[in-house]
C-alpha positions as CSV (number, residue, x, y, z in Angstrom):
1,G,117.9,152.0,134.5
2,M,114.5,151.9,132.8
3,E,111.5,152.8,134.8
4,Q,109.1,149.9,135.7
5,T,105.6,150.0,134.4
6,E,102.5,150.0,136.8
7,E,101.7,146.3,135.8
8,E,105.3,145.3,136.4
9,I,105.4,146.6,139.9
10,V,102.1,145.0,140.8
11,W,103.4,141.6,139.3
12,E,106.4,141.9,141.4
13,K,104.8,142.6,144.7
14,L,103.3,139.0,144.4
15,P,106.2,136.9,144.3
16,S,105.1,134.1,146.6
17,A,101.4,133.9,145.6
18,P,100.2,130.9,143.7
19,H,100.3,131.5,140.0
20,I,96.5,131.7,139.2
21,A,96.0,133.7,142.4
22,K,98.7,136.1,141.3
23,C,97.1,136.5,137.9
24,L,93.7,137.1,139.4
25,R,95.1,139.8,141.8
26,F,96.9,141.2,138.8
27,R,93.6,141.5,137.0
28,E,92.1,143.7,139.6
29,H,94.7,146.4,138.6
30,R,94.4,146.4,134.9
31,R,92.9,144.4,132.0
32,W,94.7,141.3,130.9
33,S,97.8,141.8,128.6
34,Q,99.3,139.3,126.3
35,R,102.0,138.6,128.8
36,E,99.8,137.5,131.7
37,T,97.4,135.7,129.3
38,L,100.3,133.8,128.0
39,S,101.7,133.1,131.5
40,L,98.4,131.8,132.8
41,M,97.9,129.6,129.6
42,E,101.4,127.9,130.0
43,H,100.8,127.2,133.9
44,S,97.4,125.7,132.9
45,L,98.9,123.4,130.2
46,I,101.5,122.1,132.7
47,R,98.7,121.3,135.0
48,M,96.8,119.5,132.4
49,P,98.1,115.9,132.8
50,N,96.9,116.0,136.4
51,V,93.4,116.9,135.7
52,L,92.8,114.6,132.6
53,K,89.9,112.0,133.0
54,E,90.0,108.9,130.8
55,R,86.6,108.3,129.0
56,I,86.6,104.9,127.1
57,F,84.5,104.4,123.9
58,V,84.2,100.6,123.1
59,P,80.7,99.9,121.6
60,Q,81.3,102.8,119.0
61,L,84.7,101.4,117.8
62,S,84.9,97.7,118.7
63,R,83.8,96.7,115.3
64,F,87.1,98.2,113.7
65,D,90.7,97.2,113.9
66,K,93.4,99.4,115.7
67,I,93.4,103.0,115.1
68,F,96.4,104.4,113.4
69,A,95.5,108.0,112.6
70,S,93.2,110.8,114.0
71,C,92.4,114.6,113.6
72,W,89.7,116.7,115.1
73,L,87.1,118.5,112.9
74,D,85.9,120.6,115.8
75,D,85.8,120.0,119.6
76,D,83.3,117.3,119.2
77,Q,84.0,115.5,115.8
78,L,86.8,113.3,114.8
79,I,88.0,111.6,111.9
80,L,89.9,108.2,112.4
81,G,91.9,105.9,110.2
82,T,92.1,102.2,111.0
83,K,94.5,99.3,110.4
84,D,91.7,97.6,108.3
85,N,91.7,100.5,106.0
86,K,88.5,102.2,107.3
87,L,87.8,105.9,107.6
88,I,85.7,106.6,110.4
89,Y,83.6,109.9,111.2
90,W,82.7,110.0,115.0
91,D,80.6,112.4,117.0
92,T,81.7,112.3,120.5
93,Q,78.7,113.8,121.8
94,S,76.0,111.9,120.3
95,N,78.5,108.8,120.0
96,R,77.4,108.5,116.5
97,T,79.9,106.9,114.0
98,M,79.9,106.6,110.3
99,Q,82.1,104.6,107.9
100,I,83.2,106.9,105.1
101,D,83.6,105.2,101.6
102,L,87.0,105.5,100.0
103,P,87.4,106.2,96.4
104,R,89.6,104.1,93.9
105,K,90.8,104.6,90.4
106,P,88.2,103.3,87.7
107,E,88.6,99.3,87.2
108,A,91.2,99.3,90.0
109,E,91.6,95.9,91.6
110,V,91.2,95.5,95.4
111,V,94.6,95.6,96.9
112,A,95.4,92.4,98.9
113,D,98.3,93.6,101.0
114,N,96.7,96.7,102.7
115,C,98.5,98.5,105.5
116,G,95.5,100.7,106.7
117,I,95.3,104.3,106.9
118,H,98.3,105.8,108.5
119,F,97.5,109.6,108.2
120,T,94.6,112.1,108.3
121,A,95.2,115.7,107.8
122,T,93.0,118.8,107.4
123,N,93.7,122.4,106.0
124,H,91.9,124.0,108.9
125,I,94.9,126.1,109.8
126,Y,94.3,128.1,106.5
127,N,91.4,130.5,106.4
128,G,88.5,128.9,104.7
129,G,90.2,125.6,104.6
130,S,87.6,122.7,104.0
131,L,89.6,119.7,102.7
132,L,90.7,116.3,104.4
133,A,93.7,114.2,103.2
134,T,94.1,110.5,104.1
135,G,94.8,107.2,102.8
136,S,92.6,105.6,100.1
137,S,91.3,102.1,98.9
138,N,94.8,101.6,97.7
139,P,97.3,102.5,100.3
140,S,99.7,104.0,97.8
141,D,97.2,106.6,97.0
142,I,95.8,109.6,98.9
143,A,92.2,110.6,99.0
144,I,91.1,114.3,99.4
145,F,87.6,114.9,100.8
146,G,85.3,118.0,101.0
147,L,84.7,118.5,104.7
148,H,81.3,120.0,104.1
149,N,79.7,116.8,103.0
150,M,82.5,114.3,103.3
151,S,82.5,113.5,99.5
152,P,85.4,112.4,97.6
153,H,86.9,115.3,95.7
154,C,90.4,114.2,94.4
155,L,92.6,111.0,94.2
156,L,96.3,111.7,94.2
157,V,98.1,108.8,92.5
158,G,102.0,108.6,92.2
159,H,103.6,106.8,95.1
160,Q,104.9,103.4,94.3
161,D,104.4,102.0,97.7
162,W,102.4,102.8,101.0
163,V,101.8,106.4,101.9
164,F,102.6,106.9,105.6
165,S,102.1,110.6,106.0
166,A,100.7,113.8,104.4
167,D,100.3,117.5,105.4
168,F,99.1,120.7,103.9
169,I,101.7,123.4,102.7
170,T,98.9,125.7,101.5
171,P,95.1,125.3,101.3
172,H,95.5,123.5,98.0
173,V,99.0,122.0,98.0
174,L,99.9,118.9,99.9
175,A,103.2,117.1,101.0
176,S,103.5,113.4,101.2
177,G,106.1,110.8,102.1
178,G,105.8,107.0,101.6
179,R,107.6,103.7,101.9
180,D,109.1,104.4,98.6
181,G,111.3,106.8,99.9
182,H,109.8,109.7,97.9
183,V,108.6,113.1,99.2
184,K,105.9,114.4,96.8
185,L,104.1,117.7,96.2
186,W,100.5,117.7,94.9
187,K,98.4,120.5,93.6
188,I,94.7,119.9,94.6
189,P,92.2,121.2,92.0
190,E,89.2,123.5,93.0
191,E,86.0,121.6,94.1
192,S,83.8,120.2,91.4
193,E,81.3,117.2,91.0
194,V,83.9,115.0,89.0
195,L,86.5,113.0,90.9
196,H,89.7,114.2,89.7
197,I,92.8,112.0,89.4
198,R,96.1,113.8,89.9
199,K,99.7,113.1,89.4
200,P,102.3,114.8,91.6
201,S,103.6,118.1,90.6
202,L,106.9,117.5,92.1
203,S,108.8,114.3,93.4
204,R,112.1,114.0,95.4
205,K,114.0,111.1,96.7
206,E,116.4,112.4,99.4
207,H,115.9,109.2,101.6
208,N,117.2,105.8,101.2
209,W,114.5,104.1,103.0
210,K,110.7,104.6,103.9
211,V,109.6,108.1,104.8
212,R,107.7,107.8,107.9
213,D,106.5,111.3,108.7
214,V,106.3,114.8,107.0
215,K,105.3,117.9,109.0
216,V,105.0,121.4,107.5
217,N,105.7,124.5,109.4
218,A,103.2,127.0,107.9
219,F,104.8,129.9,109.3
220,T,108.1,129.5,107.6
221,N,107.0,127.5,104.4
222,E,109.4,124.9,105.5
223,M,109.1,121.0,106.1
224,V,110.6,118.1,107.9
225,S,110.7,114.7,106.8
226,V,111.7,111.9,109.0
227,A,112.8,108.4,107.5
228,C,113.9,105.0,108.5
229,D,117.3,105.4,107.1
230,S,117.8,107.6,110.4
231,V,118.0,110.8,108.3
232,I,115.9,113.9,109.1
233,N,115.8,116.4,106.1
234,Y,114.4,120.0,106.5
235,W,113.1,121.4,103.2
236,N,112.1,124.8,101.6
237,T,108.7,124.3,100.4
238,Y,109.0,126.8,97.7
239,N,111.6,125.0,95.6
240,M,111.9,121.7,97.6
241,D,115.4,122.2,98.2
242,V,116.9,120.4,101.3
243,I,118.0,123.3,103.9
244,W,119.7,120.7,106.1
245,A,120.0,117.2,106.6
246,I,121.3,115.3,109.6
247,K,122.0,111.5,110.1
248,L,121.6,110.0,113.6
249,P,122.7,106.4,113.0
250,D,122.7,105.5,116.8
251,L,118.9,105.9,116.9
252,R,116.6,103.4,115.5
253,E,113.0,103.2,114.4
254,F,112.1,107.1,113.7
255,M,108.4,106.8,113.6
256,C,107.1,110.3,114.1
257,S,107.7,114.2,114.5
258,A,106.1,117.3,115.9
259,L,106.9,120.9,115.5
260,A,106.9,123.9,117.8
261,P,107.7,126.8,115.3
262,D,107.6,129.5,118.1
263,R,110.5,127.7,119.8
264,H,112.3,126.7,116.4
265,L,111.9,123.2,117.8
266,I,111.4,119.8,116.0
267,A,110.7,116.8,118.0
268,V,111.4,113.4,116.5
269,G,110.3,110.2,118.1
270,C,112.3,106.9,117.7
271,Q,112.7,103.6,119.5
272,S,113.5,104.8,122.9
273,S,113.9,108.5,123.0
274,V,112.6,112.0,121.8
275,V,115.2,114.0,119.9
276,M,115.0,117.8,120.0
277,I,116.4,119.8,117.0
278,D,116.8,123.3,116.2
279,D,115.1,123.9,113.0
280,R,117.2,126.8,112.1
281,T,120.5,125.0,112.2
282,G,119.7,121.1,112.3
283,D,121.7,120.7,115.6
284,V,120.6,118.4,118.2
285,I,119.8,120.3,121.3
286,D,118.4,117.6,123.5
287,N,117.7,113.8,123.7
288,I,114.9,112.7,126.1
289,T,115.3,109.1,126.9
290,F,113.0,106.5,128.6
291,D,113.9,103.9,131.3
292,D,111.5,101.3,130.1
293,P,112.9,99.4,127.2
294,D,109.4,98.4,126.0
295,W,108.4,101.9,125.5
296,T,109.2,102.8,121.7
297,V,107.7,106.2,120.9
298,R,104.7,105.8,118.6
299,S,103.2,109.4,118.4
300,L,104.1,112.7,119.3
301,A,102.0,116.2,119.8
302,I,103.0,119.7,120.9
303,N,100.7,121.9,122.6
304,H,102.4,125.3,123.1
305,N,105.0,124.3,125.8
306,L,103.6,120.9,126.4
307,L,105.2,118.0,124.4
308,S,103.0,114.7,124.8
309,V,104.5,111.1,123.9
310,G,102.4,108.2,123.1
311,G,104.3,105.0,123.9
312,G,104.2,101.3,122.6
313,N,103.6,100.2,126.1
314,G,100.1,102.1,126.4
315,S,101.4,105.1,128.2
316,L,101.0,108.9,127.5
317,S,103.8,110.9,128.9
318,F,104.2,114.7,129.1
319,V,107.4,116.9,128.9
320,D,107.6,120.7,129.8
321,L,109.5,122.1,126.9
322,R,110.6,125.0,128.9
323,R,112.5,122.7,131.3
324,K,113.1,119.8,128.9
325,E,112.0,117.3,131.7
326,F,108.9,115.2,132.3
327,I,106.1,116.2,134.3
328,Q,105.6,114.2,137.5
329,L,102.0,113.3,138.2
330,E,100.6,114.5,141.4
331,N,100.0,111.9,144.2
332,S,101.9,109.3,142.0
333,K,105.5,108.2,141.6
334,K,104.7,107.9,137.9
335,R,105.6,110.3,135.2
336,H,103.1,108.9,132.7
337,L,99.4,108.1,132.3
338,Q,98.8,104.4,131.8
339,L,95.8,103.7,129.5
340,T,93.2,101.0,130.7
341,K,94.3,97.5,130.3
342,D,90.9,96.2,131.8
343,K,89.7,93.6,129.1
344,N,86.2,94.5,129.8
345,K,86.8,98.2,128.9
346,S,89.8,98.0,126.4
347,Y,89.6,97.6,122.5
348,L,91.2,94.3,122.4
349,D,89.0,91.5,120.9
350,Y,89.5,88.6,123.1
351,N,88.6,85.9,120.4
352,S,89.9,82.4,119.7
353,M,93.0,83.8,118.2
354,F,93.8,85.5,121.3
355,Y,93.2,82.5,123.6
356,T,95.3,80.3,121.3
357,H,98.3,82.4,121.0
358,F,98.7,85.3,123.5
359,Q,96.5,84.0,126.6
360,N,99.5,84.0,129.0
361,T,101.0,87.3,127.5
362,E,100.7,90.9,128.8
363,I,99.4,92.9,125.8
364,H,99.6,96.6,125.7
365,N,97.5,99.0,123.4
366,A,100.3,101.0,121.9
367,V,99.4,104.7,121.2
368,Y,99.6,104.9,117.7
369,T,97.9,108.3,117.4
370,H,97.0,111.2,119.9
371,T,95.8,114.8,119.1
372,F,94.6,117.8,121.1
373,S,91.0,119.3,120.3
374,P,91.0,122.6,118.9
375,S,90.1,124.1,122.3
376,K,93.1,122.2,123.7
377,T,90.8,120.8,126.5
378,K,90.7,117.2,125.3
379,I,93.1,114.6,123.9
380,F,92.1,111.8,121.6
381,V,94.3,108.7,122.1
382,G,93.9,105.8,119.8
383,G,95.9,102.7,118.9
384,G,96.0,99.0,119.5
385,P,98.2,96.2,120.5
386,L,101.7,96.1,118.7
387,M,101.6,92.2,118.3
388,L,98.3,91.7,116.8
């Protein structure tokens, strides 16, 4: 057979050593290779749920309604979208928050039936990306901001109902999905001092009900859309043809999705499970279910081989994608982190409405959004009670 390299021989001589110790011994013999760096990173990720420490921010955010959307600008700064249609800039180091004014069309009336801001997305993944896409004053519109000064740059107008999700295909092309069942593409102009109003460059209606999420695979120029008609479509973003579509009628309340391009994996969250789909074929390869009937999947995120699941019962669970199984928390019989329910520390406003209608009801803060920081060392978790 083939002769083993020196590093492979050293690695195999340490079969029983703890993983990190094994890597440190290996480092003594040669510089880190990509294999060992990836191996140590994967091991560290699987350990992450056991070392996370909860840090609660109430004074900074208590004047806003529940949080629907979030994204990191860097390892300290966040952008948040709320149910009461507020866009919030938050510096977690200084604890400074700032509300960002949302643009509206000239002479536009204030929208009475406002669903809040359900998405925030940046084009950071692309070199030189400096744009933020989010909901606007009218929840059927999309606001584009320049990140250097958070000034409104462009207003995208064309959806006939609330926009639930958007993601960047290129630094200046955005995809969106909304309650009108449409998936739309938008070309964003170069920056200027004038607020541009743009119509969609392309619109497709391949869903029969509201589109809850769109996610772009920037490595393959493909995209997934998830809708409440139990249909998942996978698109070619060059010509917006549907590559494959699957319908899963036995599953309800499709809410969110996450992509793992290196694993050719799409994770879709629905009422009581996470469905794993091969993005090359559209085949369902696994269905991770939850025992708790009150769980309901509300948010998903993938960090290499770690899938995190935010639930309607105020919990955050972690799945090892290599083994397709939950990560059991050490020193606990549980397999999820339960977010605080202490009324002195939580976000819930215990006002007259609560004491009149919900005083004897156990209320969980659903995890509507959670996202890893760029360094992958922090997770922001936001949400609020499902019934309020």
